[in-house]
N, C-alpha and C positions, 0 to 999 in steps of 0.2 A: 269406281275402282280403278287405280293406275297402277302400273310396275307389275312385275313379276307372281307368281303365286309360290313360288319356292326359291328361298334362301338357300344359300350354303354358309355353315360355321366357319367362324376362322382358319381351323382346324382343315377345314378340306370337306365336312361331313356335309349332308343335305338337310334341309328339315322342310318338310311338305306342311302346306298350314290345313292347321287343325289337328297336327300330332304334336302329344305331348314335347314341351321342348325344355334344353339344362336339364339342369339339375339344381339340389337344393343351394349347395355351393355356389352356383350361377346366380340364382334368385337374392340371396345373402348380398353376393359382390354388387350387383345393380341395387339395392337397396344402401349399402353404404357409400355408393358415388350417388344417390339422389340425397343421402342425407347431408354428405360432405359439401355440395354445392349449397342447400340451405346454410351450414354452417360457415363455410367459407363468408357467401354473401353477410348476413346477418354480422358475425365476428367483426370483419375486415371495416364493414359500412361506418359503425359508431367509432371500433377502435382506432381508426386511422384521422375521423375528422375530432376526436377528442384529443390525440397527439397533435397535431396539424397545430390545433385551439391554444396548447401550450406553449408551442414554438413561436407564437405571437401572430400565425399568419391571418391574413382579414377575411370576412368569410367569401370573400370572391373569390380566393385564392383556393380557399378549402373548397367551395361550389367547383373550381375548374379542375381541381383533384377528381372530384369526382365525375367530372363530364368523360375524364379520360378513361373512367372505369366504364362507362356508355359505350366508348368510340371504339375499344377492346371487344365489347358485346358486339357490336354493329360488323366487325371488321370478320369475324367469326363465322355471322349469320351467311355472312356472302360467301366465306371459304371452304362450311365444312362439307356443305353438297358435294365439294368436288373431291377433296381431301379423305375423307372416310371410306368411298369406296377403296381409296388406294391403300391407305393404311391402318385400316381396321379398325374396329369402336375399342374392342378391348388395350388396344395398344393407342390409340388417341384418349381414351381414360386414363390409363397408365401415365401418360406424358406430360398428363392434364393435372392431376395430382399432384405430381412431384414437383410442375413446374411452381403449384401453388406454394409446397413446400418451400421450397428454394426462393420464391417470391417474399413471402412471409417475415422468414429470416431475414433479407435483408433490408427490410425496411427500418429497423431502427439502427441499423450496420452503415447506411450511407446517408449522405446529404440529403437535403429535402425536396431538391432537383429532383433530384434522382426520381423519388416517387412518385412523381408523373409519369415516367416510362414504366416504374414499377406497377403505377394502379392499374394503367392500359395491360400489360402481358396476364394482371388477376383478372380483369375484365372477361379477357380472351381464354384464360382457364376456366372459368364460373361459365359462360356462355355452352364450352366444349363438353363440362359437367351436364349442365341441365337438359341440352339438344341430345346427347348420347344415353345419358340414360333414362328418358323417356323411351326413346327410339328400342333402347335395350328391353326394357320391361315390355313393351307393346310385342318383341320379337320373341320373350319367353312365353307369351300367353296366349290360351287357345279361344278362338271364339266367345265360348261357351264360357269362360271367366275372365275375358279382356277386362272386364270393368272392375270386378274385386282386386285384380293385378295391379289398376291403376289407381285403385284406392291405397293400396299396400304402398306404391311410391307416393302417391301425395301425404299418406301420412308421414313418409319416413322425409320425406320433404321438411314439413311444416316441424318435426322433431329438429332438424339441423336451424328450421329459422329460431328456433325457442332457445337453441344451445348455444348459439353465439351470445346472446345477453346474459344469460344465465353463468358462461366462462368468465366474462368481464365483472360481474358481480360476485362471485367468488375470490375470484385472484387480483381484479383490478385493472384500469390499463393505463398505469403509468408503468416505465421502464419497458424491456424488452420480451418479459414473461409471459402475456396474452401471445405477442408474435410466436413464442418458439412453440407454447403449447399448443394454437392453431396448425402450427407447419409440421410438426410431431402425428395430431389425429391425420393430416394429410399422407403423411408420409407412411403411415401406420396402414392406411385404407388401401396407397397404391401396392404396397406390399399384398394384400389381401386379396385385390386384382389379378395379380400375376402367379396366382398361385396355378399348379398347372392345367388343373381338373377342372377350372373356370370358363366357359366356351360362351364366345357369342357369336349375333350373327354376320356374314357378310354379304358387301353389296356389289353386284359385278360391274355396274357401269357408276361413272360419273354421271352428276345430274347438273348440267350446265345452267339451268336457271334460275333467276334470281329471286330473293327472298321479295319485292314487288310481285313477282308473277304469281308464287303461294298463298300470298296475302290479298289476292284478287281472287286465287281457287278455293280459296278456304274464310270467309269475308265471317264466318258466324264463330267458328274457331278462334280468331282474332281476336272479335270483340270479347269471345268467353276470358280469354290469358287478361287483356285488359283489366277486365271488370275485376276479377279474381286480383291482379296484383294493386289496382286503385284501390279497392277496402281493406286487401291486408295492410299497405305502407300507410294509408291514412287513418285505420282503426289503429295503429302501433303508434302513428305520431300522434293522435289527437283524443283517443278514447279516454285514459287520466286523466285532460287534460280538460274534457266536454265532463266527464263525473266531477272533478275538483269545483267546475263551478257551480255544478249543482249540489253543492254540499259536500260529498263523500272526500275523506280524510285522504292524505296525499298515499298511505298505503293501502285503502281500499280499493282506492279508484287507479291504483298502478296492478293491485290482483285482478282486475275484471279481464287487464291483457290477458292474463296467465289462463282465466276462465275462457277467455275466445280462443286461445290455441289450443287448449286441451279439446273443445270440442271439435276444433278442426280435425286433428287428431285422431279422436276416438269414433268420432260419428262417420268415418269416409269407408269406414266396411262394413256399415248396415248401410250406408250407401251404393256401393259397390256391389252387394250381393242382390241389391233391388233393380239395380240397372243392368246385373245378366238375366232380367226375369223381365223387363218390361221394355216399352218403347223407349232407346235412349234418350233423344230431342225431347220427347215428352217432359223425360224428368228431367231433365235438365232446365227447361222453361218453370215445372214446378220449383225446381229449387230455387231459380231467380225469383221468382214471387212470394214464397217464404222468405227469404233474406229482405225481399222491398218490404214486404208488409213486417216483419219482425225489425226492421229499422223504424220504420214508423211508431211503433209502440215505445218506442226507448224511451219518448219525454214522458210518457207514465210510468213507466216501469222503473224508471232509476228513484223513485222515493221508497222503492222496496227491497230490500238486499236480496233475499230469496229469490224474491220472480228473475231482480237483474241477473243473477248469476245462472239461473234456468233459459233464460231469454239470450246471452249473449251462448251459453253452451250452444243452444242450437243455432242459434245464427250464424256463429264461425261454422260448424257443420255442412251447414247450409250454403253458404258461399261460396265455400272451401269445395264442396258437391260440385258446384257448376263446374269448375275448372277440372275434377276427377271422370266425371261423366262425356266430359266434350273429350278428354285425352282418347277414351275407351271410343268414342266414334269417328274419330280421326282416323284410328289404328286401325279401326274395321276397313276405315274407304280407301285406305292409300297402303303402298305398297315399298319393299326396297328402297331408293335411293331419293324417290318422291315424299317418303315419308321423315326421312332424315332435314330435308327441304321445308318440308309444314314444319317440324317442330323448331326448326332453326328459325323459320317468319318468327312464329309463337313467342320463342324466347328470346328474338329481337323486341317485339309489341307487350310483352312480360317489361322488359323498361320503358318502355314509353307512358306503360300506365301506370309502371311506380312514380314515374316524375309525375305523370299528371293528375294522379290520386292525392296526394298532400299538396297541392298547390289550390287544386278547385275544392277541396274541404278546408283547408284555411279559409280561403275566400268567404264560402258559404259562414263559418263559421263568425267570421268579421260580421256579416249581414243579419243575421241573426242567434240566438242564444242555443239553438237546436240545430244548429246550420249542419254538422258532422252526421246528425240522422236522417234531414232531409237529403243532403247530398247521396247518401246509401242507397236508401229508397229510390231516389231518381236514376241511379245508376244502374239498382237493379231493373227497374222496369223500363227504362232504354234500351237495356240488350233485348227483355223479352218482345220489347214492339220489334226487334232490328230482327231476332229470330222469325219471328211470322212474317215478317215483309222478305227474306230471305229462308225459308223454312229447309231448305238441303244444306250441309257444310258444302258439299260440293257438285 
């Protein structure tokens, strides 16, 4: 464990490790922040790509625009451990939400070339919300309830990821409406977080170590976040296509993604409860094995609708549960500015996993009819093997 055992809140109060922290308003504020990260990411990724396609940009240009989001994430991964102790978590969350709102409004009002700068800013805002919502949630938790707290956080994150496509489905992607709706939600969240009674921890000393240092310090945590990102993005990208190739109707195949996301949301709470009552690293490996075995069963289960729904519900909860419990493990072992650094490195590698997952899953699907299932299983078992080679997070 690194860092100090006590942190001060941004209003100057001191909180000791193990003491109850924050209040219901603070917990609601951090849940709103986590949800906004998921919504901002899922809404903007699809919306901007569709909009650029309508403006006759070629796939290479659309991909270059998406890469600007990754550059924003990369920049903030290096800056956050240095900046957070100076500005404070709550202030930076508010600024990031306001920035996201402004950037979303500017997209339909500016020339396409400006969108590359806006996408970079949106990536910076997104990474800040991601890292600081994790750090804030961990600070509000006691050791006895840390896994449950992170489970609520992960469920909120998944709700945000599901909300973006739902908004697009409800109001469409043409015009400025979807951008304005996203901006309004972000602005509302900023007002909520700015409420006077909302408190967040303050860290005294900037951390000058790079994300590369933290990647070496916590390789299993990095592997867990990459696994989560790879499975989530590849599942959302290819699950409907995979099921369609096996004879499912378009509506039935699309509905499987909803089943997976509902499992990812609802099962985090019981998984968090279990995580506070047993060895967490053992639970991480069990969940990864369950996810790997579940993926291997897909080729058989997809011939039966009810079996498929149950399997994907459990599978969604299991693979996201790996991420949930790993956040709790990291929160138990790191404190202060080092925790911001670890979570920043994890946020950066989430982007790497989100990039590699669909690429590798797509290649597997080109190679074999059940490539998505085999890719998901291989990724889960590779993570388990890596965690056994390096059994401790740090």
